[in-house]
C-alpha positions in Angstrom: 75.8 79.0 94.5 77.8 77.7 91.7 81.9 77.8 92.3 82.4 80.5 90.2 79.2 82.1 90.0 79.9 85.0 92.5 83.7 85.0 91.3 84.1 88.7 90.5 82.3 89.8 94.0 84.4 87.2 95.8 87.3 89.0 94.5 86.2 92.4 95.2 85.4 90.9 98.9 89.1 89.6 98.8 90.1 92.8 97.6 88.2 95.0 100.2 90.4 92.6 102.7 93.4 93.8 101.1 92.5 97.5 101.2 92.1 97.0 104.9 95.6 95.5 105.1 97.0 98.0 103.1 95.5 101.0 104.8 96.7 99.4 108.2 100.2 98.6 107.1 101.1 101.9 105.4 99.2 104.1 107.5 100.9 103.1 110.6 104.2 104.6 108.8 102.3 107.9 108.4 101.1 107.7 111.4 104.4 107.2 113.1 105.1 111.0 113.9 101.9 111.2 115.6 102.1 107.9 117.7 105.6 108.9 118.6 105.0 112.3 120.0 101.9 111.1 122.1 103.9 108.2 123.8 106.8 110.4 124.4 109.4 108.2 121.9 111.8 108.8 119.2 110.8 108.3 115.6 113.5 105.7 115.4 111.9 104.2 118.7 108.4 104.2 116.9 109.6 102.1 114.1 109.8 99.1 116.5 105.9 99.3 116.5 106.2 99.1 112.6 108.8 96.2 112.8 106.5 94.2 115.3 104.0 94.1 112.4 106.5 92.8 110.3 107.8 90.0 112.6 104.1 89.4 113.2 103.4 88.4 109.3 106.8 86.7 109.2 105.8 84.4 112.3 102.4 84.2 111.1 102.5 83.0 107.4 103.8 79.2 108.2 101.6 79.0 111.3 98.2 80.3 109.2 99.3 77.8 106.4 99.6 74.9 108.6 96.2 75.6 110.6 94.7 76.6 107.4 95.7 73.5 105.1 92.2 71.5 105.4 89.9 74.3 105.8 87.7 75.7 102.9 89.5 78.8 101.5 86.5 80.7 102.0 86.1 80.0 105.8 89.9 80.5 106.0 90.2 83.7 104.4 87.0 85.0 106.5 88.3 84.0 109.5 91.9 85.6 109.1 90.5 88.7 108.2 88.1 88.8 111.2 91.1 88.2 113.5 92.5 91.1 111.7 89.9 93.6 112.3 90.1 92.4 116.0 93.6 93.1 116.6 93.4 96.5 115.0 90.6 97.8 117.1 92.4 96.6 120.3 95.5 98.5 119.3 93.3 101.4 118.4 91.8 101.3 122.2 94.4 100.0 124.6 96.6 102.4 126.0 100.6 102.4 126.3 103.4 101.3 124.1 103.6 97.7 125.0 100.0 97.5 124.0 100.6 99.0 120.7 103.2 97.2 119.8 101.7 93.7 120.9 98.7 94.3 119.0 100.6 95.4 116.2 102.5 92.2 116.1 99.1 89.9 116.6 97.6 91.9 113.7 100.5 90.7 111.4 99.8 87.1 111.9 97.0 86.6 109.5 98.4 88.8 106.8 100.6 86.7 104.7 98.1 83.8 104.8 95.4 86.2 103.8 97.0 87.7 101.1 98.9 84.8 99.7 95.9 82.5 99.6 93.5 85.3 98.2 96.1 85.9 95.3 96.1 82.2 94.8 92.3 82.2 94.5 92.0 84.7 92.1 95.0 83.3 89.9 93.6 80.0 89.7 90.3 81.4 88.5 92.1 82.8 85.3 94.0 81.1 82.5 97.4 80.1 83.1 98.9 83.0 80.9 97.1 85.3 82.9 97.5 84.3 86.7 99.9 87.2 87.1 96.9 89.6 86.2 94.7 87.4 88.6 97.0 88.1 91.6 97.2 91.6 90.6 93.6 92.1 91.1 93.7 91.0 94.7 96.7 93.2 95.5 95.2 96.1 94.0 93.1 96.6 96.9 96.7 97.0 98.7 97.5 99.9 96.2 93.8 101.3 96.3 94.3 101.5 100.1 97.2 104.3 99.5 94.9 106.3 97.2 91.8 106.4 99.6 92.3 104.3 103.1 95.8 106.0 104.0 95.3 109.4 103.4 92.0 109.1 105.3 93.9 107.6 108.0 96.3 110.1 107.8 93.9 112.8 108.4 92.3 111.0 111.2 95.7 110.9 112.6 96.3 114.6 112.1 92.8 115.9 113.1 91.4 113.7 115.5 93.9 111.3 116.9 96.2 108.5 115.7 94.2 105.8 117.0 91.5 106.2 114.6 93.9 105.6 111.9 94.0 101.9 113.3 90.2 101.9 113.9 89.4 102.7 110.5 91.2 99.4 108.9 89.6 97.2 111.7 86.1 98.1 110.7 86.9 97.7 107.0 88.6 94.4 107.7 85.6 93.2 109.6 83.0 94.2 106.9 85.4 92.2 104.4 85.1 89.3 106.6 81.2 89.4 106.3 81.4 89.7 102.7 83.3 86.9 102.1 81.2 85.0 103.8 78.3 86.1 102.1 79.8 86.0 98.3 82.5 83.7 97.9 81.5 80.5 96.4 81.2 77.8 99.1 83.9 75.3 97.7 85.0 72.3 100.0 88.1 72.0 102.1 90.8 69.1 101.3 90.0 66.4 103.5 93.2 64.7 102.2 95.6 67.6 103.0 98.3 67.0 105.3 99.5 70.2 106.8 102.9 69.8 107.8 103.4 68.8 103.9 103.1 72.5 103.5 106.5 72.8 105.4 108.0 71.1 102.3 107.9 74.6 100.1 110.5 75.8 103.4 113.1 72.8 102.0 112.6 73.8 98.5 115.7 75.9 97.5 114.3 77.4 94.7 111.4 78.8 96.8 113.8 79.8 99.5 115.9 81.9 97.1 112.8 83.9 95.9 111.9 84.7 99.2 115.5 85.8 99.7 115.0 88.2 97.0 111.8 89.8 98.6 113.1 90.0 102.1 116.7 91.7 101.1 115.6 93.5 98.0 112.4 95.1 99.1 113.7 96.3 102.3 115.4 99.1 100.3 111.8 100.3 99.7 110.9 100.3 103.3 113.7 102.0 104.4 112.8 104.9 102.4 108.8 105.1 102.9 108.6 104.4 106.7 110.6 107.7 107.4 109.1 109.5 104.6 106.5 111.4 106.5 108.9 112.0 109.4 111.5 113.4 107.0 109.1 115.6 105.3 107.8 117.1 108.9 111.6 117.4 109.9 113.1 119.1 106.7 110.6 121.1 105.0 107.7 123.6 106.1 105.3 121.8 103.9 101.4 122.8 104.6 98.9 120.5 106.5 97.8 118.9 103.0 101.3 117.8 102.3 101.4 114.5 104.3 97.8 113.3 103.2 98.8 114.5 99.3 102.2 112.5 99.4 100.2 109.3 101.0 97.3 109.8 98.2 100.1 110.1 95.3 101.6 107.0 96.8 98.3 105.0 96.2 98.1 106.3 92.7 101.7 105.2 92.1 101.2 101.8 93.4 98.1 101.4 91.5 99.6 102.3 88.4 102.9 100.1 89.2 100.8 97.1 90.1 98.8 96.9 86.9 102.2 97.6 84.8 103.9 94.7 86.8 101.0 92.0 86.0 101.0 92.8 82.1 104.9 93.3 82.4 105.4 89.7 83.8 103.1 88.5 81.2 105.1 90.3 78.3 108.7 89.6 79.3 108.7 86.7 81.6 109.3 86.8 85.4 112.8 87.1 85.9 113.2 89.9 83.5 110.2 91.5 85.2 112.0 91.1 88.5 115.0 92.6 87.7 113.3 95.4 86.0 111.3 96.2 89.3 114.3 96.2 91.2 116.3 98.5 89.0 113.4 100.9 89.0 113.5 100.6 92.9 116.8 101.9 93.3 116.2 104.6 90.8 113.3 105.9 92.9 115.2 105.5 96.2 118.1 107.8 94.7 115.7 110.4 94.0 114.1 110.2 97.2 117.7 111.1 98.9 117.8 114.0 96.4 114.2 115.1 97.2 114.7 115.5 100.9 114.2 119.4 102.1 111.9 120.0 99.2 108.2 119.0 100.0 106.9 119.4 96.5 109.6 116.8 95.4 109.3 114.7 98.3 105.5 114.3 97.2 106.6 113.5 94.0 109.1 111.0 95.3 106.2 109.5 97.1 104.6 108.4 93.6 107.7 107.1 92.1 108.6 104.9 95.1 105.4 103.2 95.0 105.2 103.1 90.9 108.3 101.6 90.9 107.6 98.9 93.5 105.9 96.0 91.7 108.2 93.4 92.4 105.7 91.3 94.4 103.8 90.3 91.0 107.1 88.5 89.5 107.9 86.8 92.6 104.2 85.6 93.2 104.0 84.1 90.1 107.2 82.6 90.1 106.6 81.1 93.2 103.5 79.5 91.9 105.7 77.5 89.3 108.3 76.4 91.9 106.3 75.4 94.8 104.8 72.3 93.8 102.1 71.1 96.4 102.8 73.9 98.8 101.1 76.5 97.2 99.3 78.0 100.3 102.9 78.0 102.2 104.9 79.5 99.5 102.2 82.3 99.0 102.1 83.3 102.3 105.8 83.3 102.8 106.1 85.7 100.0 104.1 88.0 101.9 106.1 87.1 105.0 109.4 87.8 102.9 108.0 91.3 102.0 107.4 92.1 105.7 110.6 91.2 106.8 111.6 93.4 104.3 109.7 95.8 106.3 111.2 95.2 109.4 114.8 95.1 107.9 114.6 98.2 105.9 113.1 100.4 108.7 115.7 98.8 111.3 118.8 99.9 108.7 117.6 103.1 108.0 116.8 103.7 111.7 120.5 103.1 112.3 121.7 105.3 109.9 119.5 108.0 111.1 120.6 107.4 115.0 124.2 107.4 113.7 123.5 111.3 112.5 123.7 110.6 108.8 120.5 112.7 108.1 117.1 112.0 106.5 118.9 111.2 102.9 120.8 108.3 104.5 117.3 106.1 104.3 117.8 106.4 100.4 121.2 105.2 100.5 120.4 102.2 102.7 117.6 101.6 100.1 119.9 101.5 97.1 122.1 99.2 99.0 119.3 96.7 100.1 117.9 96.7 96.3 121.2 96.3 95.0 121.8 93.1 97.2 118.3 91.7 96.3 119.4 91.9 92.5 122.6 90.0 93.5 120.4 87.4 95.4 117.9 87.0 92.3 121.3 86.6 90.1 122.3 83.5 92.5 118.5 82.2 92.4 118.8 82.1 88.5 122.4 80.4 88.5 121.0 78.0 91.0 118.1 76.9 88.6 120.8 76.7 86.0 123.0 74.7 88.2 120.3 72.4 89.2 119.0 71.7 86.0 115.7 73.5 86.3 114.2 75.8 83.5 114.6 79.2 84.6 112.0 81.5 83.3 114.3 84.1 81.9 112.6 84.8 78.8 
């Protein structure tokens, strides 16, 4: 098997892993009212299960990058995906809130390492000017998950039981791990790699500024989406098919938005594409607040939220330019930053809900976080200029 002979199938296997991650991560938000009711807790309390997963991603990204620095990428990615599958299956079968929270935390550990290195794998296989497109090919697995996997998990949660919503991505993850071992090119690891050198990414201010953009700016997206299903149930008399429909159109919007983000980044540059993504996110979050109480408009809001959320693509390709030799760490930490956003957004929106500000308040929290992300991006550009670095502002 040559290094690139099965590259197309390898990317599909990696995208299937991203599909499993997307199904697990986003289905948990749609399943929130069901496991909250079954476990006898409130929706804001159930949000801690989502935050535990996000915390696992944040902690796991640097750990997995250090542990996997010398491993062949094929084995590294397959091992991470196998672990992910086992932890999801454990979340599905173990009883009680503590077990669910703990297994979701453990499931989050390989998330950033897998997606970051998988996107690097695909991006490195393409010419430099098409790296954003390569990264998008893998991340499309996340968005397609929201067309197929998340609605299916939501249907299972409604009709069979919420635990099946976690079992489904567990089985898919194990299949992805097997396929990666079967079809990914057998490329040796780097015996000269120094695992602790990966930590240099965390000392690079250009990397840290970009990670802050994702951690803060994308929090607005999660502030709205985490409570979208609960808000629809609480404020409308939506038919039973409305929630799976909302989850399905979310996937369509995300797939379209990711495709557009990849090409937009190639056309206008990373920084401009990031600003455009942040502006689109703020607009869709405002629409989400206005849509509360009307289930048809909330379904449309789900589509628009996902379509505007392409920020990961320009940030990921920007990190490739500024991370130097610490590519694995920077790529993994980008996904850790987005999952820090997944913890921050629902936490702040939960505080607003607990304070009695109403379901529309999640959109207001979202706009504030997205605006803060745009401010941090501006500060990142200023830092590049002040330090003499060439900023991609074209």
